[in-house]
C-alpha positions in Angstrom: 123.0 20.0 134.7 122.9 23.4 136.8 125.6 24.0 133.9 123.1 24.3 130.9 120.5 25.3 132.5 122.5 28.8 133.8 123.6 28.8 129.9 120.2 28.9 129.0 119.2 31.3 131.2 122.0 33.5 130.2 121.0 33.4 126.7 117.8 33.9 127.9 118.8 37.1 129.6 120.9 38.5 127.0 118.1 38.5 124.2 115.5 39.7 126.6 118.2 42.4 127.3 119.0 43.1 123.5 115.0 43.0 122.9 114.5 46.0 125.6 117.4 47.8 124.2 116.4 47.8 120.7 112.4 48.3 121.6 113.9 52.0 123.9 116.4 52.3 121.2 113.5 52.5 118.3 111.2 54.3 120.8 113.7 56.9 122.1 116.5 57.2 119.6 114.9 56.4 116.1 111.3 57.5 116.9 111.4 60.6 115.2 113.0 59.7 112.3 110.8 57.0 111.8 107.9 59.2 112.4 109.2 61.7 109.9 110.3 58.7 107.0 108.1 59.2 104.0 107.1 55.5 104.4 105.2 55.7 107.2 101.9 56.1 106.4 100.5 56.4 109.9 101.3 59.6 109.8 99.1 60.4 106.9 96.3 58.6 108.3 96.5 60.3 111.7 96.5 63.6 109.8 93.2 62.9 108.8 91.9 61.0 111.8 90.6 64.4 113.9 88.2 67.1 112.8 90.9 70.1 112.4 89.5 73.0 113.1 87.8 76.2 111.8 89.8 79.2 110.4 87.0 82.1 110.0 87.3 86.1 109.8 83.7 86.7 111.8 81.2 85.0 110.2 82.8 84.1 107.0 84.8 80.5 106.9 88.0 80.3 105.7 88.8 76.8 106.5 86.9 74.1 107.6 87.1 70.2 108.0 84.4 68.4 106.1 83.5 64.7 107.0 83.4 63.1 103.4 82.1 59.9 104.7 83.7 58.1 101.9 87.2 56.6 103.5 87.3 55.4 106.8 91.1 56.0 106.9 91.2 60.0 106.3 87.3 61.1 106.7 87.9 64.8 107.0 89.0 66.4 104.2 90.0 70.3 104.7 88.5 72.6 102.4 89.0 76.4 101.8 85.9 78.5 101.1 87.8 81.5 101.0 89.5 80.4 98.1 92.6 82.8 96.4 91.5 85.8 98.3 93.0 84.4 101.6 95.0 81.9 100.7 98.2 83.8 101.4 96.7 84.2 104.8 94.9 80.7 105.5 97.9 78.5 103.7 97.0 75.0 103.3 97.0 71.4 105.3 98.6 69.1 103.0 99.1 65.2 103.7 102.7 65.7 104.8 102.9 69.5 105.8 101.0 72.8 106.2 101.9 76.4 106.0 100.9 79.9 107.2 98.3 80.1 109.1 97.8 76.5 109.4 101.1 75.7 110.3 101.5 78.8 112.5 98.2 77.7 114.8 98.9 73.8 113.8 98.9 72.6 117.3 95.5 74.5 117.8 93.8 73.6 115.0 94.7 69.7 115.0 93.6 69.5 119.3 97.1 68.5 120.1 98.2 71.9 122.1 98.7 71.6 125.3 96.2 74.3 125.8 93.7 72.0 125.0 94.4 69.3 127.2 91.2 69.8 129.5 88.8 69.5 126.4 90.6 66.5 125.4 90.1 64.8 129.1 86.5 66.1 128.9 86.0 64.5 125.7 87.6 61.5 127.0 85.3 61.1 130.0 82.2 61.6 127.7 82.9 59.4 124.6 82.9 62.4 122.1 85.8 62.7 119.5 88.2 65.3 120.0 88.0 68.0 117.7 90.5 70.7 117.1 90.4 74.6 118.1 88.6 77.3 115.6 90.9 80.3 115.0 88.9 83.7 114.7 91.0 86.3 112.9 91.1 90.3 112.8 90.0 90.2 108.8 87.8 92.4 107.7 86.0 90.5 104.7 84.5 93.4 102.8 87.9 95.2 102.9 89.9 91.8 102.0 87.6 91.7 99.4 87.7 94.7 98.0 91.5 94.8 98.1 91.7 91.7 96.2 89.3 92.9 93.4 90.8 96.3 93.2 94.6 95.0 93.3 94.0 92.3 90.5 92.2 94.4 88.5 95.2 96.3 87.9 96.8 93.2 85.9 99.8 94.0 88.4 101.5 91.8 90.8 101.3 93.4 94.4 100.4 93.2 98.0 98.4 95.5 100.6 97.9 95.4 104.6 95.5 97.7 106.2 95.8 97.9 109.8 93.4 99.4 112.5 95.7 102.0 114.1 94.5 102.3 117.6 94.9 98.1 118.0 96.8 97.1 115.7 94.2 94.6 114.2 95.2 93.5 110.6 92.0 94.4 108.6 93.0 93.1 105.2 96.4 91.3 103.9 96.1 90.8 100.3 98.6 89.4 98.0 98.8 88.9 94.1 98.8 86.8 92.3 97.3 84.2 94.7 96.4 80.6 94.4 93.4 78.0 95.3 94.5 76.1 98.6 91.8 73.3 97.7 94.0 71.0 95.1 97.0 71.3 97.8 94.6 69.9 100.6 93.5 66.9 99.0 94.4 63.4 101.0 96.7 62.2 98.0 100.1 62.6 97.8 100.8 62.3 94.3 97.8 64.7 93.4 99.0 67.2 96.2 102.5 67.2 95.0 102.0 67.3 91.3 99.7 70.6 92.0 102.1 72.2 94.5 105.4 71.8 91.6 103.3 73.4 89.3 102.9 76.6 91.5 106.2 76.7 92.9 107.7 76.5 89.6 105.3 79.6 88.6 107.3 82.4 87.4 104.4 84.9 89.4 105.4 83.4 92.4 101.7 82.6 93.8 102.8 81.0 97.0 104.6 83.9 98.1 102.7 86.4 100.4 104.3 89.4 99.0 102.2 91.4 101.9 104.9 89.8 104.6 107.8 87.9 102.6 109.1 90.0 100.4 111.0 93.4 101.1 110.9 96.3 98.5 113.1 99.8 98.4 109.9 102.2 99.6 110.5 104.8 97.3 109.2 108.2 98.5 106.3 106.9 100.9 109.8 106.8 103.4 110.1 110.3 103.0 107.3 110.8 106.2 110.2 108.7 107.9 112.8 111.2 107.2 110.8 114.2 107.9 109.9 112.5 111.1 113.1 112.8 112.7 113.4 116.6 111.7 110.4 116.9 113.5 111.9 115.3 116.1 114.9 116.8 116.0 113.9 120.4 116.2 110.0 120.6 117.5 109.9 124.3 116.3 109.7 123.6 112.9 106.1 122.7 111.4 104.3 122.4 107.9 105.1 126.1 107.0 108.9 125.8 107.7 111.1 126.6 104.7 113.8 124.3 103.7 116.3 124.2 100.8 114.5 122.8 97.5 117.5 122.8 94.8 116.3 121.6 91.6 119.6 119.7 91.5 121.2 118.4 94.5 125.2 117.6 94.3 126.1 114.7 95.8 129.4 114.2 97.9 132.4 113.0 96.2 130.2 111.6 93.1 129.9 112.4 89.6 126.3 112.1 89.8 123.6 114.7 90.9 120.1 114.3 92.1 116.9 115.6 90.4 113.4 115.6 91.6 111.1 113.7 89.7 111.3 114.3 86.0 113.7 117.0 86.5 110.9 119.4 88.3 111.7 122.2 90.4 110.4 122.4 93.8 109.3 126.1 94.2 112.5 128.5 93.8 115.0 126.9 95.2 113.1 127.1 98.9 110.1 125.4 100.0 107.6 125.1 102.8 107.8 121.4 104.1 104.2 120.5 103.1 104.9 122.0 99.8 107.7 119.6 99.5 105.5 116.5 100.8 103.1 117.4 98.4 105.2 117.4 95.2 107.0 114.5 96.6 110.3 117.0 95.8 113.6 114.9 96.2 116.2 117.2 96.7 115.2 118.8 100.3 114.4 115.4 101.5 117.8 113.8 100.6 119.3 117.0 101.8 117.3 116.6 105.0 118.8 113.1 105.4 122.2 113.8 105.1 122.1 116.7 107.5 120.5 114.5 109.8 122.9 111.7 109.6 122.9 108.3 109.1 122.5 107.5 113.1 119.7 110.1 113.4 117.6 108.4 110.8 118.4 104.8 111.6 116.9 105.3 115.3 113.9 107.2 113.8 113.4 104.2 111.5 113.6 102.0 114.3 111.0 103.6 116.3 108.7 102.8 113.7 109.5 99.2 114.1 112.1 99.4 111.2 115.3 96.9 111.6 114.4 96.1 115.0 113.1 92.6 116.8 111.3 89.9 113.9 108.2 90.3 113.6 105.5 87.2 114.1 101.7 88.0 113.4 101.9 84.7 114.2 102.7 84.5 110.5 106.8 85.1 110.2 107.3 88.8 109.0 110.4 89.6 106.8 112.8 92.1 108.4 113.0 96.0 107.2 115.8 97.8 107.1 117.8 101.5 106.0 120.7 99.2 105.2 124.5 99.9 106.3 126.0 103.1 107.0 128.0 104.5 103.8 128.7 107.7 102.6 126.7 110.9 102.2 125.8 110.2 98.6 123.9 106.7 100.1 122.6 108.5 103.1 120.9 110.9 100.3 119.6 108.0 98.4 118.3 105.9 101.2 116.6 109.2 103.0 114.3 109.1 99.6 114.2 105.4 99.6 116.2 103.8 97.6 119.5 102.6 97.9 120.0 99.0 100.6 116.1 100.6 102.3 114.3 97.8 101.9 110.3 97.7 103.5 107.6 95.2 103.5 104.1 96.2 103.0 103.2 95.3 106.5 106.1 98.0 107.8 105.0 100.7 105.8 101.3 100.4 107.0 102.7 100.2 110.8 104.4 103.7 109.6 100.8 105.1 108.4 99.4 103.7 111.6 102.1 105.2 113.9 101.5 108.5 112.2 97.7 108.4 112.8 97.8 106.9 116.1 99.0 109.9 117.3 103.1 108.6 117.3 102.3 105.0 119.0 102.9 102.2 117.0 100.7 99.0 118.1 102.2 95.5 117.5 100.2 94.2 114.4 98.1 90.8 114.7 96.2 88.6 112.9 94.5 86.6 115.1 91.4 88.0 116.8 90.5 84.8 119.7 90.9 81.2 119.7 88.0 78.6 121.0 87.8 75.1 121.4 85.0 73.2 119.4 82.5 73.8 122.2 83.0 77.6 122.2 85.0 78.3 125.3 87.4 80.9 124.9 91.1 80.0 124.9 92.7 82.8 124.2 92.1 86.1 123.0 93.9 89.3 121.3 95.4 91.8 123.6 96.3 94.8 121.6 100.1 95.6 122.6 102.1 98.8 122.4 105.0 97.9 120.3 107.1 101.5 120.5 106.4 105.3 120.4 107.7 106.5 117.1 107.2 110.2 117.3 105.7 112.6 119.9 102.0 113.5 119.5 102.9 116.7 118.0 104.9 115.6 115.7 102.4 113.2 114.7 100.0 115.9 114.3 101.9 118.0 112.1 102.8 115.0 109.8 99.0 114.3 109.5 98.4 117.6 108.3 101.1 117.4 105.4 99.9 113.9 104.5 96.2 115.1 104.1 97.7 118.1 102.1 99.4 115.5 99.7 95.9 114.1 99.0 93.8 117.4 99.1 96.6 119.5 96.6 99.2 117.0 95.9 100.2 113.8 94.4 97.7 111.6 95.7 94.4 113.5 94.6 93.3 109.8 93.4 92.4 108.7 97.1 90.1 111.4 98.1 86.9 110.2 99.6 83.7 112.3 99.4 83.2 113.5 103.0 86.3 111.9 104.6 89.5 114.1 105.4 92.3 111.3 104.3 96.2 111.4 104.9 98.3 109.7 102.4 101.9 109.8 100.8 102.7 108.4 97.4 105.8 106.6 96.4 107.5 105.8 93.2 110.6 103.1 93.5 113.5 102.1 91.2 112.8 98.4 89.9 115.0 96.1 87.9 117.0 97.4 85.0 114.4 97.5 82.0 111.6 97.2 84.3 108.9 100.3 85.0 109.2 101.4 88.6 107.2 100.0 91.6 104.1 102.2 92.6 103.6 102.5 96.5 101.4 104.4 98.5 100.3 104.6 102.3 97.4 106.3 103.8 95.0 106.4 107.1 91.4 108.0 107.2 89.8 109.8 108.5 92.4 111.9 109.4 90.5 113.5 112.8 89.8 110.0 114.0 91.9 107.5 112.2 90.1 104.0 111.7 92.4 102.5 109.2 95.7 102.7 107.8 96.8 101.2 104.7 100.0 100.2 102.4 100.3 98.5 99.4 102.5 98.2 96.5 101.9 97.6 92.8 105.3 95.9 91.1 106.1 97.4 88.1 103.3 99.9 88.7 103.6 102.5 86.0 101.2 102.9 83.6 100.7 105.1 80.3 103.8 107.2 81.3 102.6 107.6 84.7 105.3 106.4 87.7 103.7 107.6 90.8 101.8 105.5 93.3 99.0 108.3 92.9 98.2 107.0 89.7 97.9 103.1 90.2 98.1 102.7 94.1 95.9 105.2 95.5 92.8 104.4 94.2 93.2 100.6 95.6 93.7 102.2 99.1 90.5 104.4 98.3 88.4 100.9 97.7 89.7 99.6 100.6 89.2 103.0 103.2 85.8 103.4 101.8 84.9 98.9 102.6 86.3 100.1 106.2 84.4 103.3 106.8 81.1 101.8 105.4 80.8 99.2 108.3 
């Protein structure tokens, strides 16, 4: 009798062991794979179980969860009152994924972050339903709206970033064309996939945030970085200092020469630094770059944040850089913003902001504060210095010359009555057969800057005008005016 009982006991013990092994295997080893399985509808319903926090810009609601009261399985539906104007910032919350700010702050917005553990404990004790935290952005709604309308009215693709120089707070960030995030937030996988695929296949790339995800040759806006390197190397130089400015510059070891824009002259072979910047002459800045050398130029660029550590605002930012070390002919082109020189609009806004802020570049950021559903503060912005790009004296000289660009040079369209504006236009080569890109960087008021702006208008030449002063400067003006009105 003992023998059969022992065999039964061993069999039961073995089956129990196998059962425990399977349970632990499923929970510990296969859990992530099963959770991510598209056939697992529990994930789908869980995403809509908690009232997700709002995304705001001051008093303006950009994203919120609305109780539809229709379906108990997914009561809350995400909606975006800010629509296309804010879509590149907010992103969207879809049945199986999220992007941009919805992704960057997902743990807080969904209520799952460890920072909300105390709040969840209080809610459990009081019997309240847990809600996600609210994320307030640094965006100025008036500046954002002005930027979106002006850039959209150009009929071109492009992007704009506006920064508060003294803090690094991003006051506007626009990318055109944009998209409506609402169809991508419906609790219906089939409808969302259809809407997403249509946007993804659109040749104009509306899902792309051109302000931080795409880089472009900065054209003549980069000349302020080259000029900064010269002034830092020799502090005896100033706006009225004379430099060589030939009509055509021989490029070493090539059969090519570099002319000024449209073959124009830049003085009579010599010009002041201010005059060369006002007219955006190519030859003096190209020669300047070759004389300085690659390492000096690269070092100066890095002080403005170019080519350094990757930026997160908290949205990830594509890296900018001046390209690898090549020969002097390549360096000449790099010095005027061409060749392998590539910048995001955000990076060029940082350059303008650093010059405006006495040479100090602040780390850019988008999140102003985060609070739980009851208003308790979880996190608030703490402005941080990124680098000292140039000395205060160099920054003063650059501001003076950039004001002259607006008052007497290529950026007259950026003038604001009663306000001193500094700026620099740029024209950047595009793909063969396409008009050049139009750039403009600026700040105002020059004596105490409240805002710094950078924008690019893709293929921005119009009616034979291929400069940032024609297309881009008026757009920057409208944004600066919107900020200064406040």
